C-alpha positions as CSV (number, residue, x, y, z in Angstrom):
1,M,37.6,120.3,141.3
2,P,40.4,119.0,143.7
3,L,40.1,115.7,141.5
4,Q,40.7,117.9,138.3
5,R,43.6,119.9,139.5
6,Q,45.3,116.6,140.6
7,V,45.1,115.3,137.0
8,E,46.1,118.4,135.7
9,L,49.6,118.4,138.1
10,V,50.1,115.0,137.2
11,Q,50.1,116.2,133.7
12,E,52.5,118.9,134.3
13,V,54.7,116.5,135.7
14,L,54.3,113.9,133.1
15,E,55.1,116.7,130.3
16,R,58.0,117.9,132.0
17,E,59.6,114.8,133.0
18,R,59.2,113.7,129.1
19,K,60.8,117.3,128.0
20,L,63.8,116.3,130.7
21,Q,64.0,112.5,129.1
22,R,64.2,114.6,125.3
23,E,66.8,117.0,126.7
24,L,68.7,114.6,128.6
25,M,68.5,112.2,125.0
26,S,69.8,115.1,123.0
27,R,72.6,116.2,125.3
28,A,73.9,112.7,125.4
29,L,73.3,112.0,122.0
30,A,75.1,115.0,121.0
31,P,78.7,113.5,120.8
32,V,77.5,110.4,118.8
33,D,75.9,113.1,116.5
34,A,79.1,115.0,116.3
35,V,81.1,111.8,115.4
36,F,79.0,110.9,112.8
37,D,79.2,114.4,111.4
38,L,83.2,114.2,111.1
39,L,83.0,111.1,109.7
40,E,80.2,112.5,107.0
41,Q,82.2,115.1,106.4
42,S,85.6,113.1,105.9
43,G,83.7,110.6,103.4
44,A,83.5,114.0,101.7
45,A,86.9,115.1,101.8
46,L,88.1,111.4,100.9
47,R,85.4,111.9,98.3
48,K,87.1,115.3,96.9
49,Q,91.1,113.7,97.1
50,T,89.9,110.7,95.0
51,E,88.4,112.7,92.0
52,A,91.8,115.1,92.7
53,L,93.3,111.9,92.0
54,S,91.7,110.9,89.2
55,E,92.0,113.9,87.3
56,S,95.8,113.8,88.0
57,A,95.8,110.5,87.0
58,R,94.4,111.7,83.8
59,A,96.7,114.7,82.8
60,L,99.7,112.4,84.0
61,E,98.8,109.6,81.1
62,Q,98.4,112.7,78.8
63,A,101.5,113.8,79.1
64,A,103.1,110.4,78.9
65,E,101.1,110.3,75.8
66,V,102.6,113.4,74.7
67,V,106.6,112.0,75.4
68,R,105.9,108.8,74.1
69,A,104.8,110.4,70.9
70,Q,107.7,112.8,70.9
71,A,110.0,109.9,71.6
72,E,109.0,108.2,68.7
73,L,108.9,111.3,66.4
74,Y,112.6,111.7,67.8
75,E,113.5,108.1,66.8
76,R,112.0,108.3,63.2
77,T,114.5,111.8,62.3
78,V,117.5,110.0,63.7
79,R,116.4,107.0,61.5
80,T,115.7,109.2,58.6
81,L,118.9,111.2,59.2
82,R,121.3,108.2,59.4
83,Q,120.0,107.0,56.0
84,P,122.2,108.6,53.6
85,S,125.2,107.6,55.6
86,E,124.0,104.4,55.6
87,L,123.3,104.4,52.1
88,V,127.2,106.4,51.3
89,K,129.1,103.6,53.5
90,A,127.2,101.0,51.7
91,A,128.0,101.8,48.5
92,A,131.8,102.6,49.9
93,G,131.4,98.4,51.1
94,V,132.2,100.5,55.2
95,E,131.0,98.3,57.4
96,R,128.7,99.7,59.5
97,H,130.1,100.3,63.5
98,E,127.6,98.3,65.7
99,R,126.8,100.2,68.8
100,E,125.3,99.0,71.8
101,D,121.0,99.4,72.0
102,T,120.1,101.8,74.8
103,A,116.5,101.7,74.0
104,G,116.1,99.9,77.3
105,A,118.1,102.6,79.1
């Protein structure tokens, strides 16, 4: 029986040692796990920022299209409104006054 008891005690010591090693490894690696958790959270935050920026870009593109359409409509309106006076000037032989092109400004 004493040999049996010694085997049991050795097994208990080995089990405690394994438990202690697991605990030490868990504590030693906890900071590394925390860093990886933070990196994952940062990646998720970056993904959300990317999605928000993409949505903003789409909204700006749509706004630019609306402004472009308004500019074209405005330019057509001016040309249309100018036509009668140009016809009268042409009929009267009045030279058209050249103006600087401000479309690029």
